[in-house]
Biotite code that builds the C-alpha atoms (Angstrom):
import biotite.structure as struc

atoms = struc.array([
    struc.Atom([0.000, 0.000, 0.000], chain_id="A", res_id=1, res_name="MET", atom_name="CA", element="C"),
    struc.Atom([1.327, 3.406, -0.894], chain_id="A", res_id=2, res_name="THR", atom_name="CA", element="C"),
    struc.Atom([0.266, 6.612, 0.799], chain_id="A", res_id=3, res_name="GLY", atom_name="CA", element="C"),
    struc.Atom([-1.203, 7.255, 4.206], chain_id="A", res_id=4, res_name="SER", atom_name="CA", element="C"),
    struc.Atom([-4.138, 5.082, 5.085], chain_id="A", res_id=5, res_name="ASP", atom_name="CA", element="C"),
    struc.Atom([-5.571, 7.590, 7.527], chain_id="A", res_id=6, res_name="THR", atom_name="CA", element="C"),
    struc.Atom([-5.848, 11.337, 7.576], chain_id="A", res_id=7, res_name="ALA", atom_name="CA", element="C"),
    struc.Atom([-4.089, 12.168, 10.806], chain_id="A", res_id=8, res_name="GLY", atom_name="CA", element="C"),
    struc.Atom([-5.055, 9.186, 12.938], chain_id="A", res_id=9, res_name="SER", atom_name="CA", element="C"),
    struc.Atom([-3.564, 5.801, 13.687], chain_id="A", res_id=10, res_name="VAL", atom_name="CA", element="C"),
    struc.Atom([-5.574, 2.891, 15.050], chain_id="A", res_id=11, res_name="SER", atom_name="CA", element="C"),
    struc.Atom([-4.746, 1.651, 18.515], chain_id="A", res_id=12, res_name="ALA", atom_name="CA", element="C"),
    struc.Atom([-3.770, -1.716, 17.008], chain_id="A", res_id=13, res_name="ALA", atom_name="CA", element="C"),
    struc.Atom([-1.340, -0.106, 14.527], chain_id="A", res_id=14, res_name="ASP", atom_name="CA", element="C"),
    struc.Atom([0.128, 2.101, 17.252], chain_id="A", res_id=15, res_name="ALA", atom_name="CA", element="C"),
    struc.Atom([0.660, -0.994, 19.418], chain_id="A", res_id=16, res_name="ALA", atom_name="CA", element="C"),
    struc.Atom([2.411, -2.812, 16.549], chain_id="A", res_id=17, res_name="VAL", atom_name="CA", element="C"),
    struc.Atom([4.669, 0.194, 15.910], chain_id="A", res_id=18, res_name="VAL", atom_name="CA", element="C"),
    struc.Atom([5.486, 0.364, 19.616], chain_id="A", res_id=19, res_name="ARG", atom_name="CA", element="C"),
    struc.Atom([6.538, -3.303, 19.505], chain_id="A", res_id=20, res_name="GLN", atom_name="CA", element="C"),
    struc.Atom([8.565, -2.758, 16.342], chain_id="A", res_id=21, res_name="GLN", atom_name="CA", element="C"),
    struc.Atom([10.438, 0.191, 17.823], chain_id="A", res_id=22, res_name="LEU", atom_name="CA", element="C"),
    struc.Atom([10.727, -1.187, 21.354], chain_id="A", res_id=23, res_name="GLY", atom_name="CA", element="C"),
    struc.Atom([9.516, 2.159, 22.676], chain_id="A", res_id=24, res_name="ARG", atom_name="CA", element="C"),
    struc.Atom([6.491, 4.417, 22.372], chain_id="A", res_id=25, res_name="PRO", atom_name="CA", element="C"),
    struc.Atom([6.319, 6.011, 18.911], chain_id="A", res_id=26, res_name="PRO", atom_name="CA", element="C"),
    struc.Atom([6.625, 9.782, 18.697], chain_id="A", res_id=27, res_name="ARG", atom_name="CA", element="C"),
    struc.Atom([4.348, 12.074, 16.721], chain_id="A", res_id=28, res_name="ALA", atom_name="CA", element="C"),
    struc.Atom([2.948, 9.428, 14.372], chain_id="A", res_id=29, res_name="ILE", atom_name="CA", element="C"),
    struc.Atom([-0.011, 10.692, 12.433], chain_id="A", res_id=30, res_name="ARG", atom_name="CA", element="C"),
    struc.Atom([-0.590, 7.941, 9.861], chain_id="A", res_id=31, res_name="ALA", atom_name="CA", element="C"),
    struc.Atom([0.539, 4.609, 8.534], chain_id="A", res_id=32, res_name="VAL", atom_name="CA", element="C"),
    struc.Atom([2.312, 5.608, 5.318], chain_id="A", res_id=33, res_name="ALA", atom_name="CA", element="C"),
    struc.Atom([3.008, 2.074, 4.059], chain_id="A", res_id=34, res_name="HIS", atom_name="CA", element="C"),
    struc.Atom([2.172, -1.482, 5.029], chain_id="A", res_id=35, res_name="ARG", atom_name="CA", element="C"),
    struc.Atom([4.438, -4.456, 4.693], chain_id="A", res_id=36, res_name="CYS", atom_name="CA", element="C"),
    struc.Atom([3.053, -7.327, 2.607], chain_id="A", res_id=37, res_name="PRO", atom_name="CA", element="C"),
    struc.Atom([2.507, -9.110, 5.966], chain_id="A", res_id=38, res_name="CYS", atom_name="CA", element="C"),
    struc.Atom([-0.057, -6.413, 6.864], chain_id="A", res_id=39, res_name="GLY", atom_name="CA", element="C"),
    struc.Atom([1.863, -4.615, 9.607], chain_id="A", res_id=40, res_name="ASN", atom_name="CA", element="C"),
    struc.Atom([2.836, -0.969, 9.277], chain_id="A", res_id=41, res_name="PRO", atom_name="CA", element="C"),
    struc.Atom([6.433, -0.655, 8.070], chain_id="A", res_id=42, res_name="ASP", atom_name="CA", element="C"),
    struc.Atom([6.525, 3.123, 7.548], chain_id="A", res_id=43, res_name="VAL", atom_name="CA", element="C"),
    struc.Atom([4.744, 5.784, 9.558], chain_id="A", res_id=44, res_name="VAL", atom_name="CA", element="C"),
    struc.Atom([4.255, 9.407, 8.664], chain_id="A", res_id=45, res_name="GLU", atom_name="CA", element="C"),
    struc.Atom([5.108, 11.729, 11.534], chain_id="A", res_id=46, res_name="THR", atom_name="CA", element="C"),
    struc.Atom([3.981, 15.210, 12.426], chain_id="A", res_id=47, res_name="SER", atom_name="CA", element="C"),
    struc.Atom([6.477, 17.981, 11.652], chain_id="A", res_id=48, res_name="PRO", atom_name="CA", element="C"),
    struc.Atom([6.634, 18.767, 15.380], chain_id="A", res_id=49, res_name="ARG", atom_name="CA", element="C"),
    struc.Atom([6.785, 16.535, 18.419], chain_id="A", res_id=50, res_name="LEU", atom_name="CA", element="C"),
    struc.Atom([4.029, 17.029, 20.996], chain_id="A", res_id=51, res_name="PRO", atom_name="CA", element="C"),
    struc.Atom([6.344, 19.327, 23.012], chain_id="A", res_id=52, res_name="ASP", atom_name="CA", element="C"),
    struc.Atom([6.793, 21.588, 19.957], chain_id="A", res_id=53, res_name="GLY", atom_name="CA", element="C"),
    struc.Atom([10.265, 20.385, 18.979], chain_id="A", res_id=54, res_name="THR", atom_name="CA", element="C"),
    struc.Atom([10.722, 20.303, 15.189], chain_id="A", res_id=55, res_name="PRO", atom_name="CA", element="C"),
    struc.Atom([10.827, 16.743, 13.831], chain_id="A", res_id=56, res_name="PHE", atom_name="CA", element="C"),
    struc.Atom([12.107, 16.804, 10.238], chain_id="A", res_id=57, res_name="PRO", atom_name="CA", element="C"),
    struc.Atom([11.859, 13.032, 9.648], chain_id="A", res_id=58, res_name="THR", atom_name="CA", element="C"),
    struc.Atom([8.504, 12.822, 7.896], chain_id="A", res_id=59, res_name="LEU", atom_name="CA", element="C"),
    struc.Atom([8.663, 9.093, 7.041], chain_id="A", res_id=60, res_name="TYR", atom_name="CA", element="C"),
    struc.Atom([9.997, 6.672, 9.624], chain_id="A", res_id=61, res_name="TYR", atom_name="CA", element="C"),
    struc.Atom([10.877, 3.043, 8.839], chain_id="A", res_id=62, res_name="LEU", atom_name="CA", element="C"),
    struc.Atom([9.510, 0.899, 11.676], chain_id="A", res_id=63, res_name="THR", atom_name="CA", element="C"),
    struc.Atom([9.934, -2.761, 10.648], chain_id="A", res_id=64, res_name="CYS", atom_name="CA", element="C"),
    struc.Atom([12.957, -4.071, 12.571], chain_id="A", res_id=65, res_name="PRO", atom_name="CA", element="C"),
    struc.Atom([13.846, -6.542, 9.809], chain_id="A", res_id=66, res_name="ARG", atom_name="CA", element="C"),
    struc.Atom([13.857, -3.825, 7.161], chain_id="A", res_id=67, res_name="ALA", atom_name="CA", element="C"),
    struc.Atom([15.765, -1.494, 9.503], chain_id="A", res_id=68, res_name="VAL", atom_name="CA", element="C"),
    struc.Atom([18.414, -4.176, 10.070], chain_id="A", res_id=69, res_name="SER", atom_name="CA", element="C"),
    struc.Atom([18.832, -4.865, 6.371], chain_id="A", res_id=70, res_name="GLN", atom_name="CA", element="C"),
    struc.Atom([19.080, -1.148, 5.595], chain_id="A", res_id=71, res_name="VAL", atom_name="CA", element="C"),
    struc.Atom([21.770, -0.842, 8.280], chain_id="A", res_id=72, res_name="SER", atom_name="CA", element="C"),
    struc.Atom([23.696, -3.602, 6.500], chain_id="A", res_id=73, res_name="THR", atom_name="CA", element="C"),
    struc.Atom([23.439, -1.652, 3.238], chain_id="A", res_id=74, res_name="LEU", atom_name="CA", element="C"),
    struc.Atom([24.714, 1.466, 4.999], chain_id="A", res_id=75, res_name="GLU", atom_name="CA", element="C"),
    struc.Atom([27.677, -0.467, 6.407], chain_id="A", res_id=76, res_name="ALA", atom_name="CA", element="C"),
    struc.Atom([28.524, -1.736, 2.912], chain_id="A", res_id=77, res_name="SER", atom_name="CA", element="C"),
    struc.Atom([29.496, 1.743, 1.711], chain_id="A", res_id=78, res_name="GLY", atom_name="CA", element="C"),
    struc.Atom([26.427, 2.163, -0.479], chain_id="A", res_id=79, res_name="LEU", atom_name="CA", element="C"),
    struc.Atom([25.741, 5.701, 0.796], chain_id="A", res_id=80, res_name="MET", atom_name="CA", element="C"),
    struc.Atom([29.217, 6.866, -0.254], chain_id="A", res_id=81, res_name="ARG", atom_name="CA", element="C"),
    struc.Atom([28.781, 5.299, -3.699], chain_id="A", res_id=82, res_name="GLN", atom_name="CA", element="C"),
    struc.Atom([25.385, 6.934, -4.135], chain_id="A", res_id=83, res_name="MET", atom_name="CA", element="C"),
    struc.Atom([26.731, 10.335, -3.084], chain_id="A", res_id=84, res_name="THR", atom_name="CA", element="C"),
    struc.Atom([29.579, 10.022, -5.593], chain_id="A", res_id=85, res_name="GLU", atom_name="CA", element="C"),
    struc.Atom([27.094, 9.190, -8.353], chain_id="A", res_id=86, res_name="ARG", atom_name="CA", element="C"),
    struc.Atom([25.115, 12.347, -7.563], chain_id="A", res_id=87, res_name="LEU", atom_name="CA", element="C"),
    struc.Atom([28.113, 14.453, -8.542], chain_id="A", res_id=88, res_name="SER", atom_name="CA", element="C"),
    struc.Atom([28.574, 12.828, -11.951], chain_id="A", res_id=89, res_name="CYS", atom_name="CA", element="C"),
    struc.Atom([25.037, 11.830, -13.010], chain_id="A", res_id=90, res_name="ASP", atom_name="CA", element="C"),
    struc.Atom([22.924, 14.947, -13.716], chain_id="A", res_id=91, res_name="PRO", atom_name="CA", element="C"),
    struc.Atom([19.759, 12.924, -14.313], chain_id="A", res_id=92, res_name="GLU", atom_name="CA", element="C"),
    struc.Atom([20.104, 11.114, -10.985], chain_id="A", res_id=93, res_name="LEU", atom_name="CA", element="C"),
    struc.Atom([20.884, 14.414, -9.222], chain_id="A", res_id=94, res_name="ALA", atom_name="CA", element="C"),
    struc.Atom([17.777, 16.022, -10.754], chain_id="A", res_id=95, res_name="ALA", atom_name="CA", element="C"),
    struc.Atom([15.596, 13.099, -9.647], chain_id="A", res_id=96, res_name="GLY", atom_name="CA", element="C"),
    struc.Atom([17.013, 13.280, -6.146], chain_id="A", res_id=97, res_name="TYR", atom_name="CA", element="C"),
    struc.Atom([16.388, 17.051, -5.976], chain_id="A", res_id=98, res_name="ARG", atom_name="CA", element="C"),
    struc.Atom([12.797, 16.396, -7.087], chain_id="A", res_id=99, res_name="ALA", atom_name="CA", element="C"),
    struc.Atom([12.464, 13.798, -4.297], chain_id="A", res_id=100, res_name="ALA", atom_name="CA", element="C"),
    struc.Atom([13.721, 16.420, -1.836], chain_id="A", res_id=101, res_name="HIS", atom_name="CA", element="C"),
    struc.Atom([11.102, 18.904, -3.096], chain_id="A", res_id=102, res_name="GLN", atom_name="CA", element="C"),
    struc.Atom([8.327, 16.289, -2.879], chain_id="A", res_id=103, res_name="ALA", atom_name="CA", element="C"),
    struc.Atom([9.367, 15.485, 0.699], chain_id="A", res_id=104, res_name="TYR", atom_name="CA", element="C"),
    struc.Atom([9.327, 19.163, 1.676], chain_id="A", res_id=105, res_name="LEU", atom_name="CA", element="C"),
    struc.Atom([5.975, 19.758, -0.018], chain_id="A", res_id=106, res_name="ALA", atom_name="CA", element="C"),
    struc.Atom([4.315, 16.883, 1.842], chain_id="A", res_id=107, res_name="ARG", atom_name="CA", element="C"),
    struc.Atom([5.736, 17.990, 5.187], chain_id="A", res_id=108, res_name="ARG", atom_name="CA", element="C"),
    struc.Atom([4.593, 21.562, 4.519], chain_id="A", res_id=109, res_name="GLU", atom_name="CA", element="C"),
    struc.Atom([1.052, 20.249, 3.906], chain_id="A", res_id=110, res_name="GLN", atom_name="CA", element="C"),
    struc.Atom([1.085, 18.942, 7.478], chain_id="A", res_id=111, res_name="LEU", atom_name="CA", element="C"),
    struc.Atom([2.368, 22.134, 9.039], chain_id="A", res_id=112, res_name="GLY", atom_name="CA", element="C"),
    struc.Atom([4.907, 24.889, 8.548], chain_id="A", res_id=113, res_name="ALA", atom_name="CA", element="C"),
    struc.Atom([8.035, 24.597, 10.663], chain_id="A", res_id=114, res_name="VAL", atom_name="CA", element="C"),
    struc.Atom([10.296, 27.589, 9.975], chain_id="A", res_id=115, res_name="PRO", atom_name="CA", element="C"),
    struc.Atom([13.206, 25.968, 11.857], chain_id="A", res_id=116, res_name="GLU", atom_name="CA", element="C"),
    struc.Atom([13.411, 23.171, 9.267], chain_id="A", res_id=117, res_name="THR", atom_name="CA", element="C"),
    struc.Atom([12.355, 25.116, 6.184], chain_id="A", res_id=118, res_name="SER", atom_name="CA", element="C"),
    struc.Atom([14.196, 23.773, 3.154], chain_id="A", res_id=119, res_name="GLY", atom_name="CA", element="C"),
    struc.Atom([15.688, 20.873, 5.114], chain_id="A", res_id=120, res_name="ILE", atom_name="CA", element="C"),
    struc.Atom([14.389, 17.434, 4.254], chain_id="A", res_id=121, res_name="SER", atom_name="CA", element="C"),
    struc.Atom([16.078, 14.269, 5.511], chain_id="A", res_id=122, res_name="ALA", atom_name="CA", element="C"),
    struc.Atom([18.513, 11.559, 4.586], chain_id="A", res_id=123, res_name="GLY", atom_name="CA", element="C"),
    struc.Atom([20.979, 14.051, 3.114], chain_id="A", res_id=124, res_name="GLY", atom_name="CA", element="C"),
    struc.Atom([18.678, 15.182, 0.317], chain_id="A", res_id=125, res_name="MET", atom_name="CA", element="C"),
    struc.Atom([19.237, 16.924, -2.042], chain_id="A", res_id=126, res_name="PRO", atom_name="CA", element="C"),
    struc.Atom([23.054, 16.819, -2.293], chain_id="A", res_id=127, res_name="THR", atom_name="CA", element="C"),
    struc.Atom([24.263, 13.704, -0.474], chain_id="A", res_id=128, res_name="ARG", atom_name="CA", element="C"),
    struc.Atom([23.118, 10.409, 0.983], chain_id="A", res_id=129, res_name="VAL", atom_name="CA", element="C"),
    struc.Atom([23.277, 10.439, 4.765], chain_id="A", res_id=130, res_name="LYS", atom_name="CA", element="C"),
    struc.Atom([20.574, 7.952, 5.855], chain_id="A", res_id=131, res_name="CYS", atom_name="CA", element="C"),
    struc.Atom([19.244, 5.096, 3.755], chain_id="A", res_id=132, res_name="LEU", atom_name="CA", element="C"),
    struc.Atom([16.533, 4.379, 6.346], chain_id="A", res_id=133, res_name="HIS", atom_name="CA", element="C"),
    struc.Atom([14.859, 7.681, 5.510], chain_id="A", res_id=134, res_name="VAL", atom_name="CA", element="C"),
    struc.Atom([15.258, 7.170, 1.766], chain_id="A", res_id=135, res_name="LEU", atom_name="CA", element="C"),
    struc.Atom([13.743, 3.674, 1.911], chain_id="A", res_id=136, res_name="VAL", atom_name="CA", element="C"),
    struc.Atom([10.879, 4.941, 4.076], chain_id="A", res_id=137, res_name="ALA", atom_name="CA", element="C"),
    struc.Atom([10.268, 7.764, 1.586], chain_id="A", res_id=138, res_name="HIS", atom_name="CA", element="C"),
    struc.Atom([10.357, 5.333, -1.348], chain_id="A", res_id=139, res_name="ALA", atom_name="CA", element="C"),
    struc.Atom([7.834, 3.034, 0.328], chain_id="A", res_id=140, res_name="LEU", atom_name="CA", element="C"),
    struc.Atom([5.518, 5.866, 1.388], chain_id="A", res_id=141, res_name="ALA", atom_name="CA", element="C"),
    struc.Atom([5.624, 7.838, -1.866], chain_id="A", res_id=142, res_name="ALA", atom_name="CA", element="C"),
    struc.Atom([5.749, 4.866, -4.224], chain_id="A", res_id=143, res_name="GLY", atom_name="CA", element="C"),
    struc.Atom([8.108, 3.963, -7.055], chain_id="A", res_id=144, res_name="PRO", atom_name="CA", element="C"),
    struc.Atom([9.642, 6.722, -9.146], chain_id="A", res_id=145, res_name="GLY", atom_name="CA", element="C"),
    struc.Atom([9.598, 9.494, -6.539], chain_id="A", res_id=146, res_name="VAL", atom_name="CA", element="C"),
    struc.Atom([12.959, 8.933, -4.831], chain_id="A", res_id=147, res_name="ASN", atom_name="CA", element="C"),
    struc.Atom([15.451, 7.275, -7.198], chain_id="A", res_id=148, res_name="PRO", atom_name="CA", element="C"),
    struc.Atom([18.031, 6.446, -4.542], chain_id="A", res_id=149, res_name="LEU", atom_name="CA", element="C"),
    struc.Atom([15.341, 5.262, -2.143], chain_id="A", res_id=150, res_name="GLY", atom_name="CA", element="C"),
    struc.Atom([14.046, 3.012, -4.919], chain_id="A", res_id=151, res_name="ASP", atom_name="CA", element="C"),
    struc.Atom([17.565, 1.627, -5.474], chain_id="A", res_id=152, res_name="GLU", atom_name="CA", element="C"),
    struc.Atom([18.103, 0.922, -1.787], chain_id="A", res_id=153, res_name="ALA", atom_name="CA", element="C"),
    struc.Atom([14.663, -0.680, -1.528], chain_id="A", res_id=154, res_name="LEU", atom_name="CA", element="C"),
    struc.Atom([15.453, -2.966, -4.465], chain_id="A", res_id=155, res_name="ALA", atom_name="CA", element="C"),
    struc.Atom([18.733, -3.955, -2.797], chain_id="A", res_id=156, res_name="ALA", atom_name="CA", element="C"),
    struc.Atom([16.904, -4.995, 0.384], chain_id="A", res_id=157, res_name="LEU", atom_name="CA", element="C"),
    struc.Atom([15.150, -7.938, -1.135], chain_id="A", res_id=158, res_name="GLY", atom_name="CA", element="C"),
    struc.Atom([12.097, -9.514, 0.464], chain_id="A", res_id=159, res_name="ASP", atom_name="CA", element="C"),
    struc.Atom([12.575, -8.791, 4.177], chain_id="A", res_id=160, res_name="TRP", atom_name="CA", element="C"),
    struc.Atom([8.992, -9.856, 4.959], chain_id="A", res_id=161, res_name="TRP", atom_name="CA", element="C"),
    struc.Atom([9.196, -13.465, 3.712], chain_id="A", res_id=162, res_name="LEU", atom_name="CA", element="C"),
    struc.Atom([9.769, -14.842, 7.219], chain_id="A", res_id=163, res_name="ALA", atom_name="CA", element="C"),
    struc.Atom([6.351, -13.496, 8.243], chain_id="A", res_id=164, res_name="GLY", atom_name="CA", element="C"),
    struc.Atom([5.386, -10.569, 10.459], chain_id="A", res_id=165, res_name="PRO", atom_name="CA", element="C"),
    struc.Atom([8.234, -8.997, 12.418], chain_id="A", res_id=166, res_name="CYS", atom_name="CA", element="C"),
    struc.Atom([5.932, -8.690, 15.431], chain_id="A", res_id=167, res_name="VAL", atom_name="CA", element="C"),
    struc.Atom([2.650, -10.341, 16.254], chain_id="A", res_id=168, res_name="ALA", atom_name="CA", element="C"),
    struc.Atom([-0.483, -8.207, 15.967], chain_id="A", res_id=169, res_name="PRO", atom_name="CA", element="C"),
    struc.Atom([-1.529, -6.846, 19.335], chain_id="A", res_id=170, res_name="VAL", atom_name="CA", element="C"),
    struc.Atom([-5.001, -7.298, 20.759], chain_id="A", res_id=171, res_name="ALA", atom_name="CA", element="C"),
    struc.Atom([-6.198, -3.856, 21.827], chain_id="A", res_id=172, res_name="VAL", atom_name="CA", element="C"),
    struc.Atom([-9.026, -3.421, 24.273], chain_id="A", res_id=173, res_name="GLU", atom_name="CA", element="C"),
    struc.Atom([-11.797, -1.258, 22.839], chain_id="A", res_id=174, res_name="PRO", atom_name="CA", element="C"),
    struc.Atom([-12.286, 2.068, 24.571], chain_id="A", res_id=175, res_name="THR", atom_name="CA", element="C"),
    struc.Atom([-15.737, 2.941, 25.782], chain_id="A", res_id=176, res_name="SER", atom_name="CA", element="C"),
])
């Protein structure tokens, strides 16, 4: 699934799954931005500010621990350095990456203006690659063709979900 499946709300069950995935309470999540083929959230969209007002520039947050682990392996392989080098010698790739940066900023601006982070996206966009986790999360949330380097990293991950859900769904008591 691409795109947020709620408009500013997350079900108690999804929030509980994300809490399990992260091993801590999630911060400022406003929507599930992508679901793993197993059905669990694997990317959440966050508010541009934390509840205490602190700016939070990471709009898309990768939550699946299996995907996070595999992305960390890609980062350790030197892939970020290779991608950054390619940006300096491939004008088409650089233009696509700048467009991804603009798309990221535009979506975050739709959720709320944060002057402290104006023009700053995440993951090193638009001039370098600093965090593949953010780029993969953006690629999953926005869909193919929006973030070329996120798409590349996602393709390199393979099928992280084949072993089944990373965490078991959580039974949530209905509120009355």
